[in-house]
Every structure is written in structure tokens, then in C-alpha cells.
N, CA, C and O atoms as a GROMACS GRO file, in nm:
protein
  276
    1UNK      N    1   0.084  -0.118   0.000
    1UNK     CA    2   0.000   0.000   0.000
    1UNK      C    3   0.089   0.124   0.000
    1UNK      O    4   0.178   0.138   0.085
    2UNK      N    5   0.066   0.212  -0.094
    2UNK     CA    6   0.148   0.332  -0.104
    2UNK      C    7   0.107   0.437  -0.001
    2UNK      O    8   0.001   0.428   0.061
    3UNK      N    9   0.192   0.534   0.016
    3UNK     CA   10   0.165   0.642   0.111
    3UNK      C   11   0.042   0.721   0.069
    3UNK      O   12  -0.037   0.765   0.154
    4UNK      N   13   0.025   0.738  -0.062
    4UNK     CA   14  -0.092   0.811  -0.111
    4UNK      C   15  -0.221   0.736  -0.079
    4UNK      O   16  -0.320   0.797  -0.038
    5UNK      N   17  -0.220   0.604  -0.095
    5UNK     CA   18  -0.338   0.524  -0.064
    5UNK      C   19  -0.367   0.526   0.085
    5UNK      O   20  -0.483   0.528   0.126
    6UNK      N   21  -0.264   0.525   0.167
    6UNK     CA   22  -0.283   0.532   0.312
    6UNK      C   23  -0.342   0.667   0.353
    6UNK      O   24  -0.432   0.673   0.436
    7UNK      N   25  -0.290   0.774   0.295
    7UNK     CA   26  -0.344   0.907   0.325
    7UNK      C   27  -0.490   0.920   0.282
    7UNK      O   28  -0.572   0.979   0.352
    8UNK      N   29  -0.521   0.864   0.166
    8UNK     CA   30  -0.659   0.868   0.117
    8UNK      C   31  -0.750   0.788   0.209
    8UNK      O   32  -0.862   0.832   0.239
    9UNK      N   33  -0.706   0.672   0.255
    9UNK     CA   34  -0.786   0.590   0.347
    9UNK      C   35  -0.803   0.661   0.480
    9UNK      O   36  -0.911   0.656   0.540
   10UNK      N   37  -0.698   0.726   0.528
   10UNK     CA   38  -0.705   0.801   0.653
   10UNK      C   39  -0.805   0.915   0.642
   10UNK      O   40  -0.887   0.935   0.732
   11UNK      N   41  -0.799   0.991   0.532
   11UNK     CA   42  -0.893   1.101   0.512
   11UNK      C   43  -1.036   1.050   0.496
   11UNK      O   44  -1.129   1.111   0.548
   12UNK      N   45  -1.053   0.939   0.426
   12UNK     CA   46  -1.187   0.883   0.409
   12UNK      C   47  -1.245   0.838   0.542
   12UNK      O   48  -1.364   0.855   0.566
   13UNK      N   49  -1.162   0.779   0.628
   13UNK     CA   50  -1.208   0.739   0.761
   13UNK      C   51  -1.258   0.860   0.839
   13UNK      O   52  -1.368   0.857   0.896
   14UNK      N   53  -1.177   0.966   0.844
   14UNK     CA   54  -1.215   1.083   0.923
   14UNK      C   55  -1.337   1.154   0.866
   14UNK      O   56  -1.420   1.204   0.941
   15UNK      N   57  -1.348   1.158   0.735
   15UNK     CA   58  -1.467   1.217   0.673
   15UNK      C   59  -1.591   1.137   0.712
   15UNK      O   60  -1.692   1.195   0.752
   16UNK      N   61  -1.583   1.006   0.702
   16UNK     CA   62  -1.696   0.921   0.738
   16UNK      C   63  -1.727   0.930   0.887
   16UNK      O   64  -1.843   0.926   0.926
   17UNK      N   65  -1.624   0.940   0.970
   17UNK     CA   66  -1.644   0.948   1.114
   17UNK      C   67  -1.708   1.080   1.155
   17UNK      O   68  -1.800   1.082   1.238
   18UNK      N   69  -1.661   1.190   1.098
   18UNK     CA   70  -1.711   1.322   1.137
   18UNK      C   71  -1.844   1.353   1.068
   18UNK      O   72  -1.939   1.395   1.134
   19UNK      N   73  -1.850   1.335   0.940
   19UNK     CA   74  -1.970   1.371   0.865
   19UNK      C   75  -2.075   1.261   0.872
   19UNK      O   76  -2.193   1.289   0.894
   20UNK      N   77  -2.033   1.138   0.854
   20UNK     CA   78  -2.126   1.026   0.861
   20UNK      C   79  -2.233   1.034   0.755
   20UNK      O   80  -2.205   1.060   0.638
   21UNK      N   81  -2.357   1.013   0.796
   21UNK     CA   82  -2.468   1.012   0.702
   21UNK      C   83  -2.532   1.149   0.683
   21UNK      O   84  -2.606   1.169   0.586
   22UNK      N   85  -2.505   1.241   0.772
   22UNK     CA   86  -2.575   1.369   0.767
   22UNK      C   87  -2.477   1.486   0.776
   22UNK      O   88  -2.434   1.524   0.885
   23UNK      N   89  -2.443   1.542   0.662
   23UNK     CA   90  -2.348   1.652   0.661
   23UNK      C   91  -2.407   1.777   0.725
   23UNK      O   92  -2.334   1.863   0.774
   24UNK      N   93  -2.540   1.787   0.725
   24UNK     CA   94  -2.603   1.905   0.785
   24UNK      C   95  -2.584   1.907   0.936
   24UNK      O   96  -2.560   2.013   0.994
   25UNK      N   97  -2.593   1.792   0.999
   25UNK     CA   98  -2.571   1.784   1.144
   25UNK      C   99  -2.425   1.814   1.176
   25UNK      O  100  -2.397   1.883   1.274
   26UNK      N  101  -2.333   1.763   1.096
   26UNK     CA  102  -2.191   1.792   1.118
   26UNK      C  103  -2.164   1.941   1.101
   26UNK      O  104  -2.087   1.999   1.178
   27UNK      N  105  -2.226   2.003   1.002
   27UNK     CA  106  -2.209   2.146   0.980
   27UNK      C  107  -2.265   2.225   1.098
   27UNK      O  108  -2.204   2.323   1.142
   28UNK      N  109  -2.379   2.184   1.150
   28UNK     CA  110  -2.440   2.253   1.265
   28UNK      C  111  -2.351   2.244   1.388
   28UNK      O  112  -2.340   2.341   1.464
   29UNK      N  113  -2.288   2.131   1.410
   29UNK     CA  114  -2.198   2.115   1.524
   29UNK      C  115  -2.073   2.202   1.506
   29UNK      O  116  -2.029   2.266   1.601
   30UNK      N  117  -2.018   2.206   1.386
   30UNK     CA  118  -1.902   2.291   1.360
   30UNK      C  119  -1.941   2.438   1.377
   30UNK      O  120  -1.864   2.517   1.431
   31UNK      N  121  -2.059   2.475   1.332
   31UNK     CA  122  -2.108   2.611   1.351
   31UNK      C  123  -2.122   2.644   1.500
   31UNK      O  124  -2.084   2.753   1.543
   32UNK      N  125  -2.177   2.551   1.579
   32UNK     CA  126  -2.191   2.573   1.723
   32UNK      C  127  -2.054   2.586   1.790
   32UNK      O  128  -2.037   2.669   1.880
   33UNK      N  129  -1.957   2.507   1.747
   33UNK     CA  130  -1.822   2.521   1.800
   33UNK      C  131  -1.764   2.658   1.766
   33UNK      O  132  -1.698   2.720   1.849
   34UNK      N  133  -1.788   2.704   1.645
   34UNK     CA  134  -1.741   2.836   1.606
   34UNK      C  135  -1.806   2.948   1.686
   34UNK      O  136  -1.738   3.042   1.728
   35UNK      N  137  -1.936   2.938   1.709
   35UNK     CA  138  -2.006   3.038   1.790
   35UNK      C  139  -1.953   3.037   1.932
   35UNK      O  140  -1.934   3.142   1.993
   36UNK      N  141  -1.930   2.917   1.987
   36UNK     CA  142  -1.875   2.906   2.122
   36UNK      C  143  -1.736   2.971   2.129
   36UNK      O  144  -1.704   3.040   2.225
   37UNK      N  145  -1.655   2.947   2.028
   37UNK     CA  146  -1.521   3.006   2.025
   37UNK      C  147  -1.528   3.159   2.021
   37UNK      O  148  -1.460   3.227   2.098
   38UNK      N  149  -1.612   3.211   1.932
   38UNK     CA  150  -1.622   3.356   1.919
   38UNK      C  151  -1.674   3.418   2.048
   38UNK      O  152  -1.621   3.519   2.094
   39UNK      N  153  -1.778   3.361   2.106
   39UNK     CA  154  -1.832   3.415   2.231
   39UNK      C  155  -1.729   3.406   2.344
   39UNK      O  156  -1.720   3.496   2.426
   40UNK      N  157  -1.654   3.299   2.347
   40UNK     CA  158  -1.549   3.285   2.448
   40UNK      C  159  -1.441   3.389   2.432
   40UNK      O  160  -1.390   3.442   2.532
   41UNK      N  161  -1.403   3.420   2.308
   41UNK     CA  162  -1.302   3.523   2.284
   41UNK      C  163  -1.354   3.662   2.322
   41UNK      O  164  -1.276   3.752   2.352
   42UNK      N  165  -1.486   3.679   2.320
   42UNK     CA  166  -1.547   3.806   2.359
   42UNK      C  167  -1.575   3.812   2.509
   42UNK      O  168  -1.642   3.903   2.557
   43UNK      N  169  -1.524   3.714   2.581
   43UNK     CA  170  -1.541   3.703   2.727
   43UNK      C  171  -1.687   3.686   2.768
   43UNK      O  172  -1.727   3.728   2.876
   44UNK      N  173  -1.764   3.623   2.682
   44UNK     CA  174  -1.902   3.590   2.715
   44UNK      C  175  -1.905   3.447   2.766
   44UNK      O  176  -1.838   3.359   2.712
   45UNK      N  177  -1.981   3.424   2.870
   45UNK     CA  178  -1.996   3.289   2.924
   45UNK      C  179  -2.076   3.206   2.822
   45UNK      O  180  -2.198   3.223   2.812
   46UNK      N  181  -2.010   3.119   2.748
   46UNK     CA  182  -2.072   3.052   2.633
   46UNK      C  183  -2.090   2.902   2.655
   46UNK      O  184  -2.097   2.827   2.558
   47UNK      N  185  -2.097   2.857   2.778
   47UNK     CA  186  -2.109   2.713   2.805
   47UNK      C  187  -2.239   2.656   2.751
   47UNK      O  188  -2.245   2.536   2.723
   48UNK      N  189  -2.341   2.736   2.736
   48UNK     CA  190  -2.474   2.689   2.699
   48UNK      C  191  -2.490   2.662   2.549
   48UNK      O  192  -2.587   2.598   2.509
   49UNK      N  193  -2.398   2.709   2.467
   49UNK     CA  194  -2.415   2.700   2.322
   49UNK      C  195  -2.413   2.555   2.274
   49UNK      O  196  -2.501   2.514   2.199
   50UNK      N  197  -2.314   2.477   2.316
   50UNK     CA  198  -2.305   2.338   2.269
   50UNK      C  199  -2.419   2.249   2.319
   50UNK      O  200  -2.475   2.174   2.239
   51UNK      N  201  -2.456   2.254   2.448
   51UNK     CA  202  -2.573   2.174   2.489
   51UNK      C  203  -2.701   2.215   2.415
   51UNK      O  204  -2.783   2.130   2.380
   52UNK      N  205  -2.718   2.345   2.391
   52UNK     CA  206  -2.836   2.391   2.316
   52UNK      C  207  -2.831   2.340   2.172
   52UNK      O  208  -2.933   2.299   2.118
   53UNK      N  209  -2.714   2.342   2.112
   53UNK     CA  210  -2.701   2.293   1.975
   53UNK      C  211  -2.732   2.144   1.967
   53UNK      O  212  -2.799   2.099   1.875
   54UNK      N  213  -2.683   2.068   2.063
   54UNK     CA  214  -2.712   1.924   2.065
   54UNK      C  215  -2.861   1.901   2.086
   54UNK      O  216  -2.920   1.813   2.024
   55UNK      N  217  -2.922   1.979   2.175
   55UNK     CA  218  -3.065   1.964   2.202
   55UNK      C  219  -3.150   1.995   2.079
   55UNK      O  220  -3.261   1.943   2.066
   56UNK      N  221  -3.100   2.078   1.990
   56UNK     CA  222  -3.174   2.112   1.868
   56UNK      C  223  -3.136   2.019   1.753
   56UNK      O  224  -3.224   1.969   1.682
   57UNK      N  225  -3.007   1.994   1.734
   57UNK     CA  226  -2.959   1.920   1.618
   57UNK      C  227  -2.992   1.772   1.626
   57UNK      O  228  -3.028   1.711   1.525
   58UNK      N  229  -2.981   1.712   1.743
   58UNK     CA  230  -3.007   1.568   1.755
   58UNK      C  231  -3.151   1.531   1.719
   58UNK      O  232  -3.170   1.442   1.636
   59UNK      N  233  -3.253   1.594   1.777
   59UNK     CA  234  -3.389   1.560   1.734
   59UNK      C  235  -3.416   1.592   1.588
   59UNK      O  236  -3.486   1.518   1.519
   60UNK      N  237  -3.359   1.702   1.540
   60UNK     CA  238  -3.376   1.738   1.399
   60UNK      C  239  -3.317   1.632   1.307
   60UNK      O  240  -3.378   1.595   1.207
   61UNK      N  241  -3.198   1.585   1.341
   61UNK     CA  242  -3.132   1.482   1.261
   61UNK      C  243  -3.210   1.349   1.267
   61UNK      O  244  -3.226   1.281   1.165
   62UNK      N  245  -3.256   1.314   1.384
   62UNK     CA  246  -3.335   1.191   1.396
   62UNK      C  247  -3.466   1.201   1.319
   62UNK      O  248  -3.507   1.105   1.254
   63UNK      N  249  -3.531   1.315   1.326
   63UNK     CA  250  -3.656   1.336   1.253
   63UNK      C  251  -3.634   1.320   1.103
   63UNK      O  252  -3.714   1.257   1.033
   64UNK      N  253  -3.524   1.378   1.054
   64UNK     CA  254  -3.494   1.367   0.912
   64UNK      C  255  -3.464   1.222   0.872
   64UNK      O  256  -3.502   1.178   0.764
   65UNK      N  257  -3.394   1.147   0.960
   65UNK     CA  258  -3.361   1.008   0.929
   65UNK      C  259  -3.486   0.920   0.926
   65UNK      O  260  -3.499   0.834   0.840
   66UNK      N  261  -3.575   0.942   1.020
   66UNK     CA  262  -3.698   0.863   1.026
   66UNK      C  263  -3.789   0.897   0.910
   66UNK      O  264  -3.853   0.809   0.853
   67UNK      N  265  -3.796   1.023   0.873
   67UNK     CA  266  -3.881   1.067   0.763
   67UNK      C  267  -3.837   1.008   0.631
   67UNK      O  268  -3.921   0.980   0.546
   68UNK      N  269  -3.705   0.988   0.613
   68UNK     CA  270  -3.652   0.930   0.489
   68UNK      C  271  -3.695   0.785   0.468
   68UNK      O  272  -3.705   0.740   0.354
   69UNK      N  273  -3.720   0.714   0.573
   69UNK     CA  274  -3.753   0.572   0.561
   69UNK      C  275  -3.897   0.553   0.544
   69UNK      O  276  -3.944   0.440   0.532
   0.00000   0.00000   0.00000
């Protein structure tokens, strides 16, 4: 196995692990992380952003998955 094939397999693993079946949910989590970072840099207490994002994104993602079937 060449180094290029190994790098491609490594990237494919991480893409599948992070994005999985729903790129919209992965994008929403990355967006929530970005909002948390920005609020933290502005010295705002931003602990609530990620739990709120999970509370919204998880049911939304499940609803979309069930609706597809």
C-alpha cells in the first residue's frame, strides 16, 4: 500500500467518522463550535451553546432520518 493510498484511506475514515450520514448535522456542530469560540473570545460565558445545539440538532437529525424511511 502506497503512502498516497494510506493518506486517502485516513482522510476517508475521518470524513466518514465526522460527517457520517448527515453533513447538515456535522455542519451545525461545527457552527456551534465556532459560535462558542467567538463568544469565548469576547469574554461571554458561552457554556450553553453546545448543549443547546445538541438539544436542537439531535432531534432534527433523527426526525430527518426517520422521515426518509
